[in-house]
Jmol script that loads the backbone (N, CA, C; Angstrom):
load data "model"
ATOM      1  N   MET A   1      -1.982   9.690  -3.890  1.00  0.00           N
ATOM      2  CA  MET A   1      -2.149   8.233  -4.050  1.00  0.00           C
ATOM      3  C   MET A   1      -1.043   7.904  -4.467  1.00  0.00           C
ATOM      4  N   LEU A   2      -0.942   6.670  -4.103  1.00  0.00           N
ATOM      5  CA  LEU A   2       0.384   5.566  -5.097  1.00  0.00           C
ATOM      6  C   LEU A   2       0.068   4.722  -4.317  1.00  0.00           C
ATOM      7  N   VAL A   3       0.897   3.649  -4.857  1.00  0.00           N
ATOM      8  CA  VAL A   3       0.964   2.222  -4.622  1.00  0.00           C
ATOM      9  C   VAL A   3       2.681   2.099  -4.596  1.00  0.00           C
ATOM     10  N   ILE A   4       2.958   1.471  -3.479  1.00  0.00           N
ATOM     11  CA  ILE A   4       4.300   0.912  -3.276  1.00  0.00           C
ATOM     12  C   ILE A   4       4.167  -0.347  -3.477  1.00  0.00           C
ATOM     13  N   LEU A   5       4.899  -1.119  -4.531  1.00  0.00           N
ATOM     14  CA  LEU A   5       4.849  -2.782  -5.078  1.00  0.00           C
ATOM     15  C   LEU A   5       6.207  -3.210  -4.275  1.00  0.00           C
ATOM     16  N   GLY A   6       6.633  -4.468  -3.652  1.00  0.00           N
ATOM     17  CA  GLY A   6       7.620  -4.940  -3.462  1.00  0.00           C
ATOM     18  C   GLY A   6       8.089  -5.676  -4.542  1.00  0.00           C
ATOM     19  N   ASP A   7       8.379  -5.734  -5.037  1.00  0.00           N
ATOM     20  CA  ASP A   7       8.521  -6.087  -6.389  1.00  0.00           C
ATOM     21  C   ASP A   7       9.434  -4.897  -7.480  1.00  0.00           C
ATOM     22  N   THR A   8       9.946  -5.464  -8.484  1.00  0.00           N
ATOM     23  CA  THR A   8      11.065  -5.063  -9.461  1.00  0.00           C
ATOM     24  C   THR A   8      10.258  -3.474 -10.035  1.00  0.00           C
ATOM     25  N   LEU A   9      10.680  -2.509 -10.710  1.00  0.00           N
ATOM     26  CA  LEU A   9      10.179  -1.929 -11.356  1.00  0.00           C
ATOM     27  C   LEU A   9       9.395  -1.858 -12.713  1.00  0.00           C
ATOM     28  N   GLU A  10      10.418  -3.055 -13.321  1.00  0.00           N
ATOM     29  CA  GLU A  10       9.472  -3.646 -14.259  1.00  0.00           C
ATOM     30  C   GLU A  10       7.900  -4.404 -14.022  1.00  0.00           C
ATOM     31  N   ARG A  11       8.044  -5.081 -13.182  1.00  0.00           N
ATOM     32  CA  ARG A  11       6.781  -5.442 -12.522  1.00  0.00           C
ATOM     33  C   ARG A  11       5.912  -4.551 -12.167  1.00  0.00           C
ATOM     34  N   ALA A  12       6.893  -3.526 -11.432  1.00  0.00           N
ATOM     35  CA  ALA A  12       5.186  -1.997 -10.984  1.00  0.00           C
ATOM     36  C   ALA A  12       5.252  -1.394 -12.336  1.00  0.00           C
ATOM     37  N   HIS A  13       5.895  -1.166 -13.353  1.00  0.00           N
ATOM     38  CA  HIS A  13       5.524  -0.815 -14.677  1.00  0.00           C
ATOM     39  C   HIS A  13       3.923  -1.119 -14.976  1.00  0.00           C
ATOM     40  N   ASN A  14       4.037  -2.963 -15.532  1.00  0.00           N
ATOM     41  CA  ASN A  14       3.353  -3.763 -15.855  1.00  0.00           C
ATOM     42  C   ASN A  14       2.131  -3.595 -14.805  1.00  0.00           C
ATOM     43  N   TYR A  15       2.077  -3.411 -13.682  1.00  0.00           N
ATOM     44  CA  TYR A  15       1.034  -3.703 -12.818  1.00  0.00           C
ATOM     45  C   TYR A  15       0.110  -2.330 -13.183  1.00  0.00           C
ATOM     46  N   ALA A  16       0.664  -1.057 -13.424  1.00  0.00           N
ATOM     47  CA  ALA A  16       0.479   0.199 -13.596  1.00  0.00           C
ATOM     48  C   ALA A  16      -0.457   0.273 -14.854  1.00  0.00           C
ATOM     49  N   GLN A  17       0.192  -0.998 -15.698  1.00  0.00           N
ATOM     50  CA  GLN A  17      -0.699  -0.160 -16.954  1.00  0.00           C
ATOM     51  C   GLN A  17      -1.249  -0.974 -17.339  1.00  0.00           C
ATOM     52  N   GLN A  18      -1.417  -2.774 -16.470  1.00  0.00           N
ATOM     53  CA  GLN A  18      -2.295  -3.711 -16.882  1.00  0.00           C
ATOM     54  C   GLN A  18      -4.276  -2.948 -16.116  1.00  0.00           C
ATOM     55  N   LEU A  19      -4.034  -2.440 -14.932  1.00  0.00           N
ATOM     56  CA  LEU A  19      -4.853  -1.853 -14.149  1.00  0.00           C
ATOM     57  C   LEU A  19      -5.422  -0.357 -14.613  1.00  0.00           C
ATOM     58  N   HIS A  20      -4.305   0.094 -15.885  1.00  0.00           N
ATOM     59  CA  HIS A  20      -4.252   1.738 -16.260  1.00  0.00           C
ATOM     60  C   HIS A  20      -4.897   2.645 -14.937  1.00  0.00           C
ATOM     61  N   LEU A  21      -3.728   2.443 -14.017  1.00  0.00           N
ATOM     62  CA  LEU A  21      -4.135   3.261 -12.646  1.00  0.00           C
ATOM     63  C   LEU A  21      -3.653   5.112 -13.000  1.00  0.00           C
ATOM     64  N   PRO A  22      -4.800   5.852 -12.474  1.00  0.00           N
ATOM     65  CA  PRO A  22      -4.087   7.209 -13.144  1.00  0.00           C
ATOM     66  C   PRO A  22      -3.450   7.808 -12.130  1.00  0.00           C
ATOM     67  N   PHE A  23      -2.487   6.969 -11.492  1.00  0.00           N
ATOM     68  CA  PHE A  23      -1.604   7.572  -9.772  1.00  0.00           C
ATOM     69  C   PHE A  23      -0.573   6.561 -10.186  1.00  0.00           C
ATOM     70  N   PRO A  24       1.050   6.668  -9.686  1.00  0.00           N
ATOM     71  CA  PRO A  24       1.893   6.116  -9.780  1.00  0.00           C
ATOM     72  C   PRO A  24       2.251   4.915  -9.268  1.00  0.00           C
ATOM     73  N   VAL A  25       2.974   3.708  -9.504  1.00  0.00           N
ATOM     74  CA  VAL A  25       3.185   2.839  -8.898  1.00  0.00           C
ATOM     75  C   VAL A  25       4.373   2.722  -8.562  1.00  0.00           C
ATOM     76  N   LEU A  26       5.201   2.642  -7.746  1.00  0.00           N
ATOM     77  CA  LEU A  26       6.604   2.519  -7.223  1.00  0.00           C
ATOM     78  C   LEU A  26       6.948   1.247  -6.607  1.00  0.00           C
ATOM     79  N   SER A  27       8.609   1.140  -6.734  1.00  0.00           N
ATOM     80  CA  SER A  27       9.073  -0.202  -7.074  1.00  0.00           C
ATOM     81  C   SER A  27       9.776   0.053  -5.539  1.00  0.00           C
ATOM     82  N   ASP A  28       9.720  -1.232  -4.753  1.00  0.00           N
ATOM     83  CA  ASP A  28      10.207  -1.447  -3.448  1.00  0.00           C
ATOM     84  C   ASP A  28      11.129  -2.767  -3.423  1.00  0.00           C
ATOM     85  N   PRO A  29      12.022  -3.411  -4.266  1.00  0.00           N
ATOM     86  CA  PRO A  29      12.008  -4.678  -4.684  1.00  0.00           C
ATOM     87  C   PRO A  29      13.015  -5.219  -3.013  1.00  0.00           C
ATOM     88  N   GLN A  30      13.129  -4.371  -2.130  1.00  0.00           N
ATOM     89  CA  GLN A  30      14.265  -4.509  -1.073  1.00  0.00           C
ATOM     90  C   GLN A  30      13.291  -4.866   0.188  1.00  0.00           C
ATOM     91  N   ARG A  31      11.904  -4.650  -0.387  1.00  0.00           N
ATOM     92  CA  ARG A  31      11.018  -4.195   0.319  1.00  0.00           C
ATOM     93  C   ARG A  31      11.637  -3.422   1.708  1.00  0.00           C
ATOM     94  N   GLU A  32      11.977  -2.534   1.460  1.00  0.00           N
ATOM     95  CA  GLU A  32      12.176  -1.539   2.422  1.00  0.00           C
ATOM     96  C   GLU A  32      10.989  -0.824   3.407  1.00  0.00           C
ATOM     97  N   VAL A  33      10.159  -0.065   2.342  1.00  0.00           N
ATOM     98  CA  VAL A  33       9.333   0.502   3.030  1.00  0.00           C
ATOM     99  C   VAL A  33       8.169  -1.048   3.723  1.00  0.00           C
ATOM    100  N   TYR A  34       7.857  -1.883   2.948  1.00  0.00           N
ATOM    101  CA  TYR A  34       7.208  -2.735   4.014  1.00  0.00           C
ATOM    102  C   TYR A  34       7.467  -3.087   5.225  1.00  0.00           C
ATOM    103  N   HIS A  35       9.305  -3.416   5.170  1.00  0.00           N
ATOM    104  CA  HIS A  35       9.521  -3.278   6.609  1.00  0.00           C
ATOM    105  C   HIS A  35       9.819  -2.263   7.616  1.00  0.00           C
ATOM    106  N   ARG A  36       9.531  -1.289   6.965  1.00  0.00           N
ATOM    107  CA  ARG A  36       9.515   0.133   7.901  1.00  0.00           C
ATOM    108  C   ARG A  36       7.955  -0.250   8.440  1.00  0.00           C
ATOM    109  N   PHE A  37       7.268  -0.234   7.740  1.00  0.00           N
ATOM    110  CA  PHE A  37       5.847  -0.804   8.466  1.00  0.00           C
ATOM    111  C   PHE A  37       5.102  -1.552   8.936  1.00  0.00           C
ATOM    112  N   GLU A  38       5.880  -2.684   9.313  1.00  0.00           N
ATOM    113  CA  GLU A  38       6.080  -3.483   9.307  1.00  0.00           C
ATOM    114  C   GLU A  38       5.198  -4.956   8.919  1.00  0.00           C
ATOM    115  N   LEU A  39       5.287  -4.536   7.276  1.00  0.00           N
ATOM    116  CA  LEU A  39       4.225  -5.159   6.552  1.00  0.00           C
ATOM    117  C   LEU A  39       4.653  -6.721   5.991  1.00  0.00           C
ATOM    118  N   THR A  40       5.285  -7.451   7.160  1.00  0.00           N
ATOM    119  CA  THR A  40       5.979  -8.689   6.547  1.00  0.00           C
ATOM    120  C   THR A  40       4.894  -9.919   6.127  1.00  0.00           C
ATOM    121  N   LYS A  41       5.380 -10.982   5.389  1.00  0.00           N
ATOM    122  CA  LYS A  41       4.036 -12.057   5.595  1.00  0.00           C
ATOM    123  C   LYS A  41       3.922 -12.602   6.684  1.00  0.00           C
ATOM    124  N   ASN A  42       2.969 -13.075   6.469  1.00  0.00           N
ATOM    125  CA  ASN A  42       2.258 -13.907   7.899  1.00  0.00           C
ATOM    126  C   ASN A  42       3.180 -15.256   7.904  1.00  0.00           C
ATOM    127  N   PRO A  43       3.193 -16.293   8.866  1.00  0.00           N
ATOM    128  CA  PRO A  43       3.233 -17.804   8.801  1.00  0.00           C
ATOM    129  C   PRO A  43       3.030 -18.668   7.746  1.00  0.00           C
ATOM    130  N   ILE A  44       1.533 -18.331   6.995  1.00  0.00           N
ATOM    131  CA  ILE A  44       1.524 -18.840   5.811  1.00  0.00           C
ATOM    132  C   ILE A  44       1.900 -18.209   4.332  1.00  0.00           C
ATOM    133  N   GLY A  45       2.675 -17.086   4.560  1.00  0.00           N
ATOM    134  CA  GLY A  45       3.341 -16.305   3.031  1.00  0.00           C
ATOM    135  C   GLY A  45       2.216 -15.649   2.235  1.00  0.00           C
ATOM    136  N   ILE A  46       1.322 -15.061   3.319  1.00  0.00           N
ATOM    137  CA  ILE A  46       0.548 -13.666   2.330  1.00  0.00           C
ATOM    138  C   ILE A  46       0.969 -12.698   3.124  1.00  0.00           C
ATOM    139  N   GLN A  47       0.804 -11.862   2.185  1.00  0.00           N
ATOM    140  CA  GLN A  47       1.733 -10.556   2.407  1.00  0.00           C
ATOM    141  C   GLN A  47       0.590  -9.639   2.811  1.00  0.00           C
ATOM    142  N   ARG A  48       1.228  -8.822   4.230  1.00  0.00           N
ATOM    143  CA  ARG A  48       0.451  -8.272   4.299  1.00  0.00           C
ATOM    144  C   ARG A  48       0.241  -6.704   3.766  1.00  0.00           C
ATOM    145  N   THR A  49      -0.744  -6.002   3.666  1.00  0.00           N
ATOM    146  CA  THR A  49      -0.804  -4.660   2.913  1.00  0.00           C
ATOM    147  C   THR A  49      -1.362  -3.571   3.726  1.00  0.00           C
ATOM    148  N   ALA A  50      -1.298  -2.255   3.708  1.00  0.00           N
ATOM    149  CA  ALA A  50      -1.583  -1.361   4.138  1.00  0.00           C
ATOM    150  C   ALA A  50      -2.221  -0.176   3.589  1.00  0.00           C
ATOM    151  N   SER A  51      -3.242   0.933   4.021  1.00  0.00           N
ATOM    152  CA  SER A  51      -3.553   1.817   3.415  1.00  0.00           C
ATOM    153  C   SER A  51      -2.839   3.066   4.583  1.00  0.00           C
ATOM    154  N   ILE A  52      -2.346   4.368   3.774  1.00  0.00           N
ATOM    155  CA  ILE A  52      -1.557   5.075   4.717  1.00  0.00           C
ATOM    156  C   ILE A  52      -1.947   6.331   4.210  1.00  0.00           C
ATOM    157  N   ILE A  53      -1.770   7.232   5.283  1.00  0.00           N
ATOM    158  CA  ILE A  53      -2.165   8.990   4.665  1.00  0.00           C
ATOM    159  C   ILE A  53      -0.964   9.369   5.704  1.00  0.00           C
ATOM    160  N   VAL A  54       0.254  10.203   4.673  1.00  0.00           N
ATOM    161  CA  VAL A  54       0.934  11.071   5.021  1.00  0.00           C
ATOM    162  C   VAL A  54       0.650  12.373   4.463  1.00  0.00           C
ATOM    163  N   ASP A  55       0.593  13.543   5.714  1.00  0.00           N
ATOM    164  CA  ASP A  55       0.520  14.619   5.039  1.00  0.00           C
ATOM    165  C   ASP A  55       1.925  15.269   4.197  1.00  0.00           C
ATOM    166  N   GLU A  56       2.013  16.637   3.828  1.00  0.00           N
ATOM    167  CA  GLU A  56       3.335  17.047   3.040  1.00  0.00           C
ATOM    168  C   GLU A  56       4.397  16.844   4.063  1.00  0.00           C
ATOM    169  N   ALA A  57       4.117  17.118   5.324  1.00  0.00           N
ATOM    170  CA  ALA A  57       4.823  17.067   6.360  1.00  0.00           C
ATOM    171  C   ALA A  57       5.823  15.914   6.950  1.00  0.00           C
ATOM    172  N   GLY A  58       5.413  14.735   6.705  1.00  0.00           N
ATOM    173  CA  GLY A  58       5.572  13.826   6.376  1.00  0.00           C
ATOM    174  C   GLY A  58       4.763  12.753   8.035  1.00  0.00           C
ATOM    175  N   LEU A  59       3.857  13.709   8.397  1.00  0.00           N
ATOM    176  CA  LEU A  59       2.938  13.140   9.457  1.00  0.00           C
ATOM    177  C   LEU A  59       1.734  12.102   9.096  1.00  0.00           C
ATOM    178  N   ILE A  60       1.565  11.088   9.759  1.00  0.00           N
ATOM    179  CA  ILE A  60       1.187   9.865   9.557  1.00  0.00           C
ATOM    180  C   ILE A  60      -0.171  10.333  10.164  1.00  0.00           C
ATOM    181  N   HIS A  61      -1.244  10.387   8.898  1.00  0.00           N
ATOM    182  CA  HIS A  61      -2.504  10.490   9.709  1.00  0.00           C
ATOM    183  C   HIS A  61      -3.517   9.448  10.098  1.00  0.00           C
ATOM    184  N   TYR A  62      -3.415   8.500   9.374  1.00  0.00           N
ATOM    185  CA  TYR A  62      -3.907   7.140   9.279  1.00  0.00           C
ATOM    186  C   TYR A  62      -2.936   6.179   8.529  1.00  0.00           C
ATOM    187  N   ILE A  63      -3.453   5.033   8.967  1.00  0.00           N
ATOM    188  CA  ILE A  63      -2.591   3.655   9.028  1.00  0.00           C
ATOM    189  C   ILE A  63      -3.634   2.417   9.003  1.00  0.00           C
ATOM    190  N   LYS A  64      -3.654   1.631   8.443  1.00  0.00           N
ATOM    191  CA  LYS A  64      -4.566   0.125   8.770  1.00  0.00           C
ATOM    192  C   LYS A  64      -3.817  -0.733   7.917  1.00  0.00           C
ATOM    193  N   ARG A  65      -3.150  -1.668   8.867  1.00  0.00           N
ATOM    194  CA  ARG A  65      -2.890  -2.463   8.156  1.00  0.00           C
ATOM    195  C   ARG A  65      -4.111  -3.907   7.865  1.00  0.00           C
ATOM    196  N   ALA A  66      -3.609  -5.067   6.884  1.00  0.00           N
ATOM    197  CA  ALA A  66      -4.599  -5.856   7.113  1.00  0.00           C
ATOM    198  C   ALA A  66      -3.401  -6.843   6.340  1.00  0.00           C
ATOM    199  N   THR A  67      -3.941  -8.088   6.502  1.00  0.00           N
ATOM    200  CA  THR A  67      -3.418  -9.234   5.691  1.00  0.00           C
ATOM    201  C   THR A  67      -4.465 -10.072   4.962  1.00  0.00           C
ATOM    202  N   ASN A  68      -5.764  -9.933   5.048  1.00  0.00           N
ATOM    203  CA  ASN A  68      -6.754  -9.904   4.024  1.00  0.00           C
ATOM    204  C   ASN A  68      -7.315  -9.533   3.198  1.00  0.00           C
ATOM    205  N   PRO A  69      -6.870  -9.171   1.643  1.00  0.00           N
ATOM    206  CA  PRO A  69      -6.956  -8.336   0.701  1.00  0.00           C
ATOM    207  C   PRO A  69      -8.854  -8.105   0.709  1.00  0.00           C
ATOM    208  N   MET A  70      -9.597  -8.876   1.048  1.00  0.00           N
ATOM    209  CA  MET A  70     -11.327  -8.353   1.017  1.00  0.00           C
ATOM    210  C   MET A  70     -10.933  -7.728   2.261  1.00  0.00           C
ATOM    211  N   THR A  71     -10.680  -7.743   3.477  1.00  0.00           N
ATOM    212  CA  THR A  71     -11.120  -6.867   4.764  1.00  0.00           C
ATOM    213  C   THR A  71     -10.609  -5.349   4.485  1.00  0.00           C
ATOM    214  N   TRP A  72      -9.198  -5.402   3.625  1.00  0.00           N
ATOM    215  CA  TRP A  72      -8.822  -3.916   3.052  1.00  0.00           C
ATOM    216  C   TRP A  72      -9.683  -2.984   2.559  1.00  0.00           C
ATOM    217  N   LEU A  73     -10.623  -3.622   1.373  1.00  0.00           N
ATOM    218  CA  LEU A  73     -11.332  -3.380   0.920  1.00  0.00           C
ATOM    219  C   LEU A  73     -12.621  -2.818   0.961  1.00  0.00           C
ATOM    220  N   GLN A  74     -12.792  -3.675   1.853  1.00  0.00           N
ATOM    221  CA  GLN A  74     -14.125  -3.381   2.864  1.00  0.00           C
ATOM    222  C   GLN A  74     -13.912  -1.978   3.868  1.00  0.00           C
ATOM    223  N   GLU A  75     -13.031  -2.004   4.102  1.00  0.00           N
ATOM    224  CA  GLU A  75     -12.611  -0.795   5.406  1.00  0.00           C
ATOM    225  C   GLU A  75     -11.982   0.699   4.484  1.00  0.00           C
ATOM    226  N   SER A  76     -12.749   0.426   3.197  1.00  0.00           N
ATOM    227  CA  SER A  76     -12.002   1.278   2.089  1.00  0.00           C
ATOM    228  C   SER A  76     -12.981   3.242   2.728  1.00  0.00           C
ATOM    229  N   ARG A  77     -14.167   2.578   3.257  1.00  0.00           N
ATOM    230  CA  ARG A  77     -14.996   3.877   3.482  1.00  0.00           C
ATOM    231  C   ARG A  77     -14.025   4.197   5.024  1.00  0.00           C
ATOM    232  N   GLU A  78     -13.887   3.764   5.848  1.00  0.00           N
ATOM    233  CA  GLU A  78     -12.701   4.297   6.563  1.00  0.00           C
ATOM    234  C   GLU A  78     -11.575   4.969   6.292  1.00  0.00           C
ATOM    235  N   LEU A  79     -11.074   5.020   4.929  1.00  0.00           N
ATOM    236  CA  LEU A  79     -10.021   5.589   4.544  1.00  0.00           C
ATOM    237  C   LEU A  79     -10.554   6.490   3.976  1.00  0.00           C
ATOM    238  N   LEU A  80     -11.511   6.653   3.460  1.00  0.00           N
ATOM    239  CA  LEU A  80     -12.428   7.968   2.264  1.00  0.00           C
ATOM    240  C   LEU A  80     -12.720   9.061   3.905  1.00  0.00           C
ATOM    241  N   VAL A  81     -13.144   8.646   5.104  1.00  0.00           N
ATOM    242  CA  VAL A  81     -13.293   9.331   6.116  1.00  0.00           C
ATOM    243  C   VAL A  81     -11.983  10.152   6.520  1.00  0.00           C
ATOM    244  N   ALA A  82     -11.205   9.322   6.499  1.00  0.00           N
ATOM    245  CA  ALA A  82      -9.660   9.770   7.087  1.00  0.00           C
ATOM    246  C   ALA A  82      -9.315  10.627   6.549  1.00  0.00           C
ATOM    247  N   ILE A  83      -9.190  10.502   4.644  1.00  0.00           N
ATOM    248  CA  ILE A  83      -8.512  11.431   4.180  1.00  0.00           C
ATOM    249  C   ILE A  83      -9.129  13.149   3.795  1.00  0.00           C
ATOM    250  N   LYS A  84     -10.058  13.269   4.540  1.00  0.00           N
ATOM    251  CA  LYS A  84     -10.766  14.341   4.949  1.00  0.00           C
ATOM    252  C   LYS A  84     -10.120  15.166   6.098  1.00  0.00           C
ATOM    253  N   PHE A  85      -9.254  15.270   6.438  1.00  0.00           N
ATOM    254  CA  PHE A  85      -8.648  15.692   7.685  1.00  0.00           C
ATOM    255  C   PHE A  85      -8.537  17.014   7.565  1.00  0.00           C
TER     256      PHE A  85
END
end "model"
wireframe off; spacefill off
backbone 0.3
color backbone group
């Protein structure tokens, strides 16, 4: 598990420290990963987010995009089911 933050390395580091995350937080300041997975901002400026499960061979088993963070949190059960592939 990891988080990719579309921001500087310093902000990614601060984010991980503030939340005491037990997994890596990576920096993507040019938002290359965001663009690759079509995670652009909506017309009113809210950033889309996603949960993506990729296996060791690079095969995507699950992808769920959301604009509303609350929707993303509510769907975490679906993500847990998908992890058991």
